[in-house]
C-alpha positions in Angstrom: 286.7 76.5 353.2 288.7 76.1 356.4 289.5 79.4 358.2 293.3 79.2 357.9 293.6 77.5 354.6 294.2 79.7 351.5 293.6 78.6 348.0 297.3 78.1 347.5 298.5 75.9 344.6 299.5 72.3 345.6 302.9 71.8 344.0 302.7 68.1 344.4 300.2 65.8 342.7 297.9 63.8 344.9 298.8 60.1 345.2 295.2 59.1 344.6 295.4 60.7 341.1 298.7 59.4 340.0 299.0 56.0 341.8 302.3 57.3 343.3 303.0 55.6 346.6 302.6 58.0 349.5 306.2 57.5 350.6 307.4 58.7 347.1 305.3 61.8 347.2 307.8 63.5 349.5 306.5 67.0 349.6 302.8 66.3 349.2 300.1 68.3 351.0 297.6 65.6 351.8 297.1 64.5 355.4 298.8 61.1 355.1 301.9 62.5 353.5 302.2 65.3 356.0 301.9 62.9 358.9 304.5 60.5 357.4 306.9 63.4 356.8 306.5 64.6 360.4 307.2 61.2 361.9 310.2 60.8 359.5 311.7 64.0 360.6 311.1 63.1 364.2 313.0 59.9 363.8 315.7 60.7 361.2 316.5 64.3 362.0 315.7 64.6 365.7 316.8 61.0 366.4 313.9 60.1 368.7 310.7 58.1 368.5 307.4 59.3 369.9 308.0 57.6 373.3 311.0 59.8 373.9 310.1 63.0 372.0 310.0 66.3 373.7 307.9 69.3 372.7 311.1 70.7 371.2 311.5 67.6 369.1 308.0 67.9 367.9 308.5 71.6 367.0 311.7 70.8 365.0 310.1 67.9 363.2 307.1 69.9 362.3 309.2 72.9 361.2 311.4 70.7 358.9 308.2 69.2 357.4 307.0 72.7 356.6 310.4 73.9 355.3 310.6 70.9 352.9 307.4 72.3 351.3 308.8 75.8 351.0 312.1 74.8 349.4 310.8 73.8 346.0 309.0 77.1 345.6 312.0 78.9 347.0 314.5 77.5 344.6 312.2 77.9 341.6 311.5 81.5 342.6 315.3 82.3 342.6 315.8 80.4 339.3 312.9 82.3 337.6 314.3 85.7 338.7 317.7 84.7 337.3 316.4 83.3 334.0 314.0 86.2 333.3 316.5 88.9 334.4 313.8 90.7 336.4 314.2 93.9 338.3 314.5 93.0 342.0 313.6 95.0 345.1 316.4 94.9 347.7 315.1 96.0 351.1 317.9 97.1 353.3 316.9 97.2 357.0 318.9 96.9 360.3 315.8 95.3 361.7 313.5 92.4 360.6 311.0 91.6 363.4 309.6 88.6 361.6 307.8 86.9 364.5 307.5 83.1 364.7 307.7 81.4 361.3 305.9 78.1 361.9 302.3 79.3 362.2 302.7 81.9 359.5 304.3 79.5 357.0 301.5 76.9 357.7 299.0 79.6 356.9 300.7 80.7 353.7 301.1 77.2 352.5 297.5 76.4 353.2 298.1 73.5 355.6 297.5 75.1 359.0 294.3 73.3 359.7 295.5 70.1 358.3 298.6 70.1 360.5 296.6 71.1 363.6 294.2 68.1 362.9 297.2 65.8 362.6 298.7 66.9 365.9 295.3 66.6 367.6 294.8 63.1 366.3 298.3 62.2 367.6 297.3 63.7 371.0 300.0 66.4 370.7 299.1 69.9 371.9 299.5 72.1 368.8 299.6 75.3 370.8 302.4 74.0 373.0 304.4 73.2 369.9 303.9 76.7 368.5 305.1 78.1 371.9 308.4 76.2 371.5 309.6 78.5 368.7 311.7 81.4 369.9 310.4 84.8 368.7 313.4 86.1 366.8 314.0 89.5 368.3 315.8 91.0 365.3 314.2 94.4 365.8 313.2 97.0 368.3 309.6 97.7 367.3 307.7 99.2 364.5 310.6 99.6 362.1 311.4 95.9 362.1 307.8 94.7 362.2 307.1 96.9 359.1 310.0 95.4 357.3 308.5 91.9 358.0 305.1 93.0 356.8 306.7 94.3 353.6 308.4 91.1 352.9 305.1 89.2 353.3 303.3 91.6 350.9 306.1 91.5 348.4 305.9 87.7 348.2 302.1 87.7 348.3 302.0 90.2 345.4 304.5 88.0 343.5 307.0 90.8 343.5 310.7 89.8 343.1 312.5 90.9 346.3 315.3 90.2 348.7 315.4 91.4 352.3 318.9 92.2 353.6 319.9 92.6 357.2 322.0 91.2 360.0 321.8 87.8 361.7 322.2 89.0 365.2 323.2 86.2 367.5 321.4 88.0 370.4 318.3 89.9 369.4 316.5 92.6 371.4 316.9 91.7 375.0 314.5 89.5 376.9 312.7 91.8 379.3 311.9 90.8 382.9 310.5 92.9 385.7 312.2 92.8 389.1 310.8 95.0 391.9 308.9 96.9 389.2 312.1 97.7 387.2 313.0 96.5 383.7 315.9 94.1 383.8 317.5 93.0 380.5 318.5 89.4 379.9 320.3 88.3 376.7 318.0 87.0 374.1 319.9 84.0 372.8 317.3 83.0 370.2 319.9 80.8 368.4 320.8 78.6 371.4 318.9 75.8 369.6 319.1 75.0 366.0 317.1 77.4 363.7 315.2 75.1 361.2 314.2 78.0 358.9 317.6 79.3 357.8 319.9 77.9 355.2 323.6 78.8 355.5 325.3 79.9 352.3 329.1 79.9 353.1 330.0 79.8 349.4 328.4 83.3 349.0 330.5 84.9 351.8 332.0 88.2 351.0 334.9 90.2 352.5 334.4 93.4 354.5 337.2 95.8 355.1 337.6 98.0 358.2 340.1 100.7 359.2 343.4 101.5 357.7 344.2 104.2 355.2 343.9 105.1 351.5 346.5 105.4 348.8 346.0 107.5 345.6 347.5 106.8 342.2 346.5 106.7 338.5 345.4 104.0 336.2 347.0 103.3 332.8 344.7 106.0 331.2 345.8 108.6 333.7 342.6 108.6 335.6 342.7 108.9 339.4 342.7 105.6 341.3 342.3 105.0 345.0 343.2 101.9 347.0 341.9 101.2 350.4 344.5 99.5 352.6 342.5 98.1 355.4 343.6 97.2 358.9 341.3 94.2 359.1 339.1 92.0 356.9 336.2 90.0 358.1 333.8 87.7 356.3 330.1 88.2 355.9 328.4 84.8 355.7 324.8 84.8 354.4 321.9 82.8 355.9 318.8 82.6 353.8 315.3 82.4 355.3 312.5 81.6 352.8 309.6 84.1 353.0 306.5 82.6 351.4 303.6 84.6 349.9 299.9 83.9 350.5 298.1 82.1 347.7 301.1 82.3 345.4 304.1 80.2 344.5 306.5 83.0 345.3 309.0 82.4 348.1 311.5 85.3 348.4 314.7 85.2 350.4 315.5 87.1 353.6 319.3 87.2 353.6 320.9 87.9 356.9 324.6 88.3 357.3 326.8 86.7 360.1 330.2 88.1 360.8 333.1 85.7 360.9 336.9 86.0 361.1 338.8 85.5 357.8 341.1 83.3 359.9 339.3 81.6 362.9 342.4 80.4 364.6 346.0 81.8 364.9 348.0 78.5 365.2 351.3 80.4 365.6 350.0 82.3 368.6 348.6 79.1 370.1 351.9 77.3 369.8 353.6 80.3 371.5 351.3 79.9 374.4 349.3 83.0 373.6 345.9 81.2 373.9 343.8 84.3 374.1 345.4 85.9 371.0 344.9 82.7 369.1 341.2 83.2 369.0 341.1 87.0 369.4 340.5 87.7 365.7 337.5 85.3 365.7 336.0 87.0 368.8 336.5 90.5 367.5 334.9 89.7 364.1 331.9 87.9 365.6 331.2 90.9 367.9 329.8 92.7 364.8 326.8 90.5 364.5 326.6 89.6 368.1 323.8 91.8 369.4 321.0 94.1 368.1 321.8 97.7 368.8 324.7 97.8 371.3 324.3 100.5 373.8 325.8 103.6 372.1 326.4 105.6 375.3 330.1 104.9 375.0 332.5 105.5 372.1 333.0 101.7 371.8 329.3 101.2 371.5 329.0 103.9 368.8 331.9 102.4 366.9 330.3 99.0 367.0 326.9 100.3 365.7 328.7 101.9 362.7 330.6 98.7 362.1 327.3 96.8 362.0 325.7 99.2 359.6 328.6 99.2 357.2 329.0 95.4 357.5 325.5 94.5 356.3 325.3 97.3 353.7 328.7 96.4 352.1 327.9 92.7 352.1 324.5 93.3 350.6 325.7 95.6 347.8 328.6 93.3 346.9 326.0 90.5 346.8 323.7 92.4 344.4 326.6 93.3 342.2 327.7 89.7 342.0 324.2 88.6 341.1 324.0 91.3 338.4 327.3 90.3 336.9 326.2 86.7 336.5 324.0 87.9 333.6 325.7 91.1 332.5 329.2 92.1 331.5 329.2 95.4 333.4 327.2 97.5 335.8 326.0 100.1 333.3 322.4 99.1 333.8 322.6 98.0 337.4 319.9 100.4 338.5 317.6 99.1 335.9 317.7 95.7 337.5 318.0 96.6 341.2 315.9 98.9 343.4 317.6 99.4 346.8 315.3 100.7 349.6 317.0 102.2 352.6 314.8 101.6 355.6 315.6 104.7 357.7 319.2 106.0 358.1 320.8 102.8 359.4 321.8 101.7 355.8 322.5 105.3 354.6 326.2 104.5 354.3 325.1 102.6 351.1 325.5 105.9 349.2 329.2 106.1 349.9 329.7 102.3 349.7 328.1 101.9 346.3 330.2 104.8 345.0 333.3 103.1 346.3 332.5 99.8 344.7 331.6 101.4 341.4 334.7 103.6 341.2 337.4 101.6 343.1 336.4 98.0 342.2 334.7 98.4 338.8 336.5 101.4 337.4 333.7 103.8 336.8 334.4 107.5 336.7 332.7 109.8 339.3 329.8 111.0 337.1 328.7 107.6 335.9 329.0 106.1 339.3 326.9 108.9 340.8 324.2 108.4 338.1 324.0 104.6 338.9 324.0 105.2 342.7 321.2 107.8 342.7 319.1 105.8 340.3 319.4 102.6 342.4 318.8 104.0 345.9 315.7 105.3 347.6 315.2 106.4 351.2 312.4 106.0 353.7 312.4 108.4 356.7 310.8 107.1 359.9 311.2 109.9 362.3 310.5 113.6 362.8 312.7 114.0 365.8 316.1 115.6 365.0 317.8 113.6 367.7 316.8 110.4 366.0 318.4 111.3 362.7 321.8 109.6 362.9 325.0 111.7 363.0 328.4 110.0 363.2 331.5 111.8 364.5 333.9 112.3 361.7 336.7 110.9 364.0 335.0 107.6 364.4 333.8 107.4 360.8 337.2 108.2 359.4 338.9 105.7 361.6 336.6 102.9 360.5 335.9 104.0 356.9 338.7 106.2 355.6 337.8 105.8 351.9 334.1 106.6 352.6 335.0 109.7 354.5 336.9 110.9 351.4 333.9 110.2 349.2 331.5 112.0 351.5 333.7 115.1 351.6 334.0 115.1 347.8 330.2 114.6 347.5 329.6 117.4 349.9 332.0 119.8 348.1 330.4 119.1 344.7 326.9 119.4 346.1 327.4 122.6 348.0 329.2 124.3 345.1 326.3 123.4 342.8 323.8 124.9 345.3 325.8 128.0 345.9 325.4 128.6 342.1 321.7 128.2 342.2 321.1 129.9 345.6 323.9 132.6 345.9 324.1 134.1 349.4 321.6 131.6 351.0 324.0 130.6 353.8 321.1 129.1 355.9 320.3 126.6 353.1 324.0 125.7 352.7 324.4 125.2 356.4 321.4 122.9 356.6 321.9 120.7 353.6 325.6 120.1 354.2 326.5 116.5 354.8 328.9 117.7 357.5 327.6 119.4 360.7 330.2 122.0 361.6 330.6 122.0 365.3 333.5 121.4 367.7 333.3 117.8 366.9 332.3 117.5 363.3 329.4 115.1 362.5 328.3 113.4 359.4 324.5 113.7 358.8 323.3 110.4 357.6 319.8 111.6 356.7 321.3 114.3 354.5 323.5 111.7 352.8 320.5 109.5 352.2 318.5 112.4 350.7 321.4 113.4 348.4 322.1 109.9 347.2 318.5 108.7 346.6 316.1 109.4 343.7 313.1 109.1 346.0 312.4 110.1 349.6 309.3 109.1 351.4 307.5 109.5 354.7 305.2 106.9 356.2 302.0 108.7 356.8 300.3 111.8 355.3 301.0 114.1 358.2 304.5 112.7 358.6 305.4 113.4 355.0 304.0 116.9 355.2 306.0 117.7 358.3 309.1 116.3 356.7 308.6 118.7 353.8 307.7 121.6 356.1 310.3 121.1 358.8 312.7 118.1 359.2 313.8 117.9 355.6 312.4 121.2 354.4 315.6 122.3 352.7 315.8 119.2 350.6 312.1 119.5 349.8 312.9 123.0 348.5 315.6 121.6 346.3 313.8 118.6 345.0 310.1 118.6 345.6 309.7 115.9 342.9 311.7 113.5 345.1 309.2 113.4 347.9 306.5 110.8 348.2 304.1 109.7 350.9 303.7 105.9 351.5 301.4 105.4 354.4 302.4 102.3 356.2 300.4 99.1 356.3 300.4 95.7 358.0 299.8 92.3 356.5 296.3 90.9 357.2 297.5 87.4 356.9 299.5 87.5 360.2 297.5 90.2 361.9 294.0 89.0 361.3 294.0 85.5 359.8 296.6 84.0 362.0 296.0 86.2 365.1 292.2 86.1 365.0 291.0 82.9 363.4 287.5 83.1 364.9 286.9 86.6 363.5 288.5 85.5 360.2 286.1 82.6 359.9 283.1 84.9 360.5 284.3 87.4 358.0 284.9 84.7 355.4 281.5 83.2 356.0 279.8 86.5 355.4 281.8 88.0 352.5 284.1 85.3 351.1 287.9 85.1 351.4 288.9 87.7 348.9 289.6 90.1 351.7 292.9 88.3 352.5 294.4 89.5 349.2 292.3 92.7 348.9 291.5 94.1 352.3 289.3 96.7 350.8 286.7 93.9 350.5 286.2 94.2 354.2 283.9 97.1 353.3 281.3 94.5 352.6 281.0 94.1 356.4 279.4 97.5 356.8 276.0 96.2 355.8 276.1 93.8 358.8 276.8 96.6 361.4 273.1 97.1 361.9 272.3 93.4 362.1 271.7 92.5 365.7 272.5 88.8 365.2 275.8 89.6 363.5 276.7 92.0 366.2 276.1 89.3 368.8 278.4 87.0 366.9 281.0 89.7 366.7 280.8 90.5 370.4 281.0 86.8 371.3 284.2 86.4 369.3 285.7 89.5 371.1 284.8 87.9 374.4 286.4 84.6 373.4 289.6 86.4 372.4 289.7 88.2 375.8 289.2 84.9 377.6 292.0 83.4 375.4 294.4 86.2 376.3 293.5 85.8 380.0 294.1 82.1 379.8 297.4 82.6 378.0 298.7 85.2 380.5 297.8 83.0 383.4 299.4 79.9 381.9 302.6 81.4 380.5 303.1 84.6 382.4 301.4 84.0 385.7 299.3 87.1 385.3 295.6 87.1 386.2 293.2 89.4 384.4 289.4 89.6 384.3 288.0 89.1 380.7 284.7 90.7 381.8 286.3 94.1 382.1 287.1 96.6 379.3 290.6 95.9 378.0 292.3 99.3 377.6 295.6 98.6 375.9 298.9 100.4 375.1 301.6 98.1 373.7 304.6 99.7 372.0 308.2 100.8 372.6 308.4 102.7 375.9 309.2 106.3 375.0 308.3 109.7 376.5 306.7 110.9 373.2 304.5 107.9 373.1 303.2 109.0 376.5 302.6 105.8 378.4 302.8 108.1 381.5 299.7 110.1 380.3 297.8 106.9 380.6 299.2 106.4 384.1 297.9 109.9 385.1 294.4 108.9 384.0 294.7 105.6 386.0 295.6 107.6 389.1 292.8 110.0 388.4 290.3 107.1 388.3 291.8 105.7 391.4 291.4 109.1 393.2 287.7 109.2 392.1 287.0 105.8 393.4 288.7 106.5 396.7 286.6 109.7 397.0 283.3 108.0 396.0 283.6 104.2 396.3 279.9 103.6 395.7 279.7 105.3 392.3 279.1 103.3 389.1 282.3 102.9 387.2 283.0 100.9 384.0 285.4 98.1 385.1 288.7 98.4 383.2 291.9 96.4 382.9 294.7 98.6 381.7 297.3 96.5 379.8 300.8 97.8 379.1 303.6 96.2 377.1 306.8 97.4 375.6 310.6 97.7 376.1 312.7 100.6 377.1 316.1 101.1 375.6 318.7 99.9 378.1 320.3 103.4 378.4 317.0 105.3 378.5 316.5 106.2 382.1 313.2 108.1 381.9 311.6 105.3 379.9 312.7 102.8 382.5 311.4 105.0 385.2 308.0 105.1 383.4 307.9 101.3 383.6 308.7 101.4 387.3 305.8 103.9 387.7 303.4 101.7 385.9 304.3 98.8 388.1 304.3 100.9 391.3 300.8 102.2 390.5 299.7 98.6 389.7 300.9 97.3 393.1 298.8 99.9 394.9 295.7 99.9 392.7 295.4 96.1 392.3 295.7 95.5 396.0 293.3 98.3 397.2 289.9 96.7 398.3 288.1 99.9 397.3 289.0 99.5 393.7 289.3 95.8 393.3 287.1 94.5 390.4 286.9 98.0 388.9 290.5 98.9 388.1 293.3 96.5 387.3 296.7 97.6 386.0 299.0 95.1 384.3 302.4 95.4 382.7 303.0 92.4 380.4 306.8 91.7 380.3 308.7 91.0 377.2 306.1 92.2 374.7 306.9 90.7 371.3 305.2 89.7 368.0 303.8 86.5 369.4 302.2 88.2 372.4 300.9 90.9 370.1 299.1 88.3 368.1 297.1 87.6 371.2 296.7 91.1 372.5 295.4 92.9 369.4 292.4 90.7 368.9 291.5 90.9 372.6 291.7 94.7 373.0 288.5 96.8 373.4 290.3 100.2 373.4 293.6 101.1 371.5 295.7 103.8 373.1 297.4 105.9 370.4 298.2 109.0 372.5 301.5 110.3 371.3 302.2 114.0 371.2 300.8 115.3 367.9 303.7 115.7 365.4 306.0 113.1 367.0 304.9 109.7 365.7 305.8 109.1 362.1 303.0 106.6 361.5 302.5 103.8 364.0 301.4 100.3 362.9 300.0 99.0 366.1 297.1 101.4 365.7 296.3 99.6 362.4 296.5 96.1 364.0 294.1 97.1 366.8 291.6 98.7 364.5 291.6 95.8 362.0 290.7 93.5 364.9 287.8 95.6 366.1 289.4 97.8 368.8 288.2 101.4 369.0 290.9 104.0 369.1 291.5 106.8 371.6 294.1 109.0 370.1 295.6 112.3 369.0 295.9 113.6 365.4 299.3 112.1 365.0 300.9 109.8 362.5 298.5 107.4 360.8 295.9 108.1 363.4 294.7 110.9 361.2 294.1 108.5 358.2 292.6 105.8 360.5 290.1 108.4 361.8 289.3 109.5 358.2 288.6 105.9 357.1 286.7 104.8 360.2 284.8 108.2 360.3 285.2 110.6 363.2 282.2 109.3 365.1 283.9 105.9 365.5 287.2 107.4 366.9 287.8 109.0 370.3 289.8 112.1 369.5 291.5 114.4 372.0 294.5 116.7 372.4 296.4 119.4 370.6 297.2 119.2 366.9 300.7 119.3 365.7 300.4 123.0 364.8 298.8 123.8 368.1 301.7 122.1 369.9 304.2 124.2 367.9 302.2 127.4 368.6 301.8 126.7 372.3 305.6 126.1 372.7 306.4 129.2 370.6 304.1 131.3 372.9 305.9 130.2 376.0 304.5 127.0 377.4 304.2 126.9 381.2 303.1 123.4 382.3 302.9 124.4 386.0 300.0 126.6 385.2 297.9 123.5 384.4 298.9 122.0 387.7 297.8 125.1 389.6 294.5 125.6 387.7 293.3 122.0 387.5 292.3 120.3 390.8 292.2 116.8 389.3 295.6 117.1 387.8 297.1 118.6 390.9 295.7 115.7 393.0 297.3 113.2 390.6 300.7 114.8 390.6 300.6 115.3 394.4 299.7 111.6 394.8 302.9 110.6 392.9 305.0 113.2 394.7 303.8 112.1 398.1 305.3 108.7 397.8 301.9 107.0 397.8 303.1 104.6 395.0 306.7 104.3 396.3 306.4 103.3 399.9 306.6 106.8 401.1 309.7 107.6 399.0 308.8 110.9 397.4 312.1 111.1 395.6 311.7 108.0 393.4 309.5 109.5 390.8 310.9 113.0 391.2 312.5 113.1 387.7 309.1 112.5 386.1 307.3 115.0 388.2 310.0 117.6 387.8 310.0 117.3 384.0 306.2 117.5 383.9 306.1 120.6 386.0 309.1 122.5 384.5 309.6 121.4 381.0 307.0 118.8 379.8 308.4 118.6 376.2 305.6 116.2 375.2 302.7 118.3 376.5 301.1 115.9 378.9 299.9 118.7 381.2 298.3 120.5 378.3 296.5 117.4 377.0 295.6 116.0 380.4 292.1 117.3 380.8 291.1 116.6 377.2 292.3 113.0 377.7 290.4 112.6 380.9 287.2 114.0 379.3 287.7 111.7 376.3 288.1 108.7 378.6 284.8 109.6 380.3 283.2 109.5 376.8 284.8 106.1 376.2 283.2 104.8 379.4 279.8 106.1 378.5 280.1 104.6 375.0 281.2 101.2 376.4 278.0 101.0 378.4 276.0 100.7 375.2 277.4 97.4 374.0 275.2 97.3 370.9 276.5 100.6 369.6 280.1 99.9 370.7 279.9 96.6 368.7 278.6 98.5 365.7 281.5 101.0 365.9 283.9 98.0 366.3 282.6 96.4 363.1 282.9 99.6 361.1 286.4 100.1 362.3 287.4 96.7 361.0 285.4 97.1 357.8 287.1 100.4 356.9 290.8 99.5 357.5 291.4 98.2 353.9 293.8 101.2 353.3 296.2 99.9 355.9 297.1 96.6 354.3 300.8 96.5 353.5 299.7 95.1 350.2 298.5 98.5 349.2 301.6 100.2 350.5 303.9 97.8 348.6 301.8 98.2 345.4 302.4 101.9 345.6 306.2 101.5 346.2 306.4 99.1 343.2 304.6 101.4 340.8 305.8 104.8 342.0 309.3 104.3 343.3 310.8 100.9 342.4 309.3 100.3 339.0 309.0 96.6 339.5 306.3 94.2 338.3 305.0 90.8 339.5 306.6 87.7 338.3 304.7 84.4 337.9 306.5 81.5 339.4 305.4 78.3 337.6 305.8 75.1 339.6 305.8 71.8 337.8 303.9 68.8 339.4 305.9 66.3 341.4 307.8 63.7 339.2 309.1 60.8 341.3 311.3 59.6 338.5 313.2 62.8 337.8 313.7 66.4 338.5 310.8 68.8 338.5 310.6 71.3 335.6 
């Protein structure tokens, strides 16, 4: 079986078996039909013939060819859900970092190799076509990438699901590096037509903002509230089909675009007020304009809240409309819909669902609350209090006056109940309140999500325990039965099969292809770890992947790296707690060693960094500058050339990740223990055979347990030790004064050695490390250096290193998102798979 071709059902009968002419078999999967479809789309959709076609034309024609083959399954999937009245998972997320669709869809349809062969025969560079697709930057990192993996697994497990989010016109910014600094450029990923989405203007819904409320009574004397809004905008849905692997299921990802209810004020235009004539349109479209506007200003914070409410309200209205197509009322809404809140961004769903049930569908408070709490569940993704969203009451009330009333009423009822059960426990009441009482009152969105959900889950075993012990401990005290752990996972289809085809072919050759639907089957590789011939094959594939990354970076990024060095990689969002600068300290330490003893034997390393810093996050941007400043010195010093190379890869995204993870030798997972919720890059690296150097943080703990401790490079304080060290009075400067190596590293930075003699440039980093060091770099430095020395020694023994690499890959079955989703389905959502039956192609009538 070809490496990238699953055993997916062909929904169209072969012409050879039915005597149907090839041109009639419109969505067939055989080679001749696919080639004809590609050429037809090139001519009839793109309007060019091969002599005039650009790579962009080829990409569009190929994408429409693939989309045609998705749509039959897509429409049948939706029809089946409606007909069988199944319970549907609705995944609410402000981010969906899907990655490029073309390659993934080719894989899941089972025609990747066929299409690649067709392009080769036509003398078209298949890789260049893939590179034409923009990487939709509709996410900032792990949160959005996780959501994408979950949609893939839901479809691959044949689970009925809809993903709901925002169709940002500009995604996460395009990152460039100028003079070592991050510079943000707008990511206009929609500047060309997007062939994967389908606009559904008939399903648009109205979203209200601002205004005031009016209170009255209905004909039965029950209280009734009307929201009189200042403005109304339209939410227009765009559907992207998300196919499963080896299944007929194709679920929708529905993203909402904001539009004005009236695009053009003709009266203002005739009066010569040309700007005002289109002002409403511009104001409305701002809501879905850009992913995560900078919230350093009141206007930015207001826009973020508008975005969150916009997609939550649109999605809930959509779900209610779908439900009412088959039911007379919403009494059993929660029996047919499971809404998962991916972090606190969609937490306003608690108040919005209550509003819709009471104000629009005439439910009394108690029944509305029963439906709401039964329908909603909440995933927490952070342990850091500053990352738990809080909205100023002033901003919230200005935008959502009705919701503020509901939240205050919720809070009153909630606190009164708890005072009854816990009389005199003022600390509990203070901490569980939905309102943080300070000079400027704040609404605690995590508290709102906890109160309004029937299930609360963390995303790694340690993370969940720390939620219960610290971050959400008061809610865990009230409702221990609400708390679940759902350790994250990633899809092996994109992150092994598509990203690492050579390794996938070797694995399938040895153990069959069952691992693609059940990653636990990778355990069968363990018996080959002591097979010298297999280790040689494994090592050769790793080297080919390193060469492939080197070729790619040279061709597309003009970055030169040596594939014969160890690839030591850290790629993730730039943040102080992720400690990219700890890795920089070790690089400077190695640099100092080589300068002191140039003739010593060192393991040659290429340190690869990638990731984006939030535009308003000064320290993260300064860390990027430090990485590039160190690279400028180290890479140009003749004493270290060939032994140390430091590279920052700009604009790290899903597509680059697909090349980096298979090429990595060492995966850096070095966050301060107790700070990382889970991590998913750590899983992608290990699945592709990289060994991990890391702390006992997030999912690292479980990865180490699965791989076994001897195959994991562990260093650093534990989460409890971090807490104790700080409680005892942590003094980072003591480490500086008592550790000659560390002192030399800090002094090298302070001297201006990496900043053309400017000792002030990196002063904020040095000052924080010396005086505060909230993320414990100074305390963990020596343990990290010693562990890196152990890595170098281990790497010298390539036979044993390869054995460790094989065992890491073989033991990562737990970290498939299929396992994670199966647990959500059985323990939180109570949904079951639905078989999508596709009839064979009938050229004389509709398919059944």
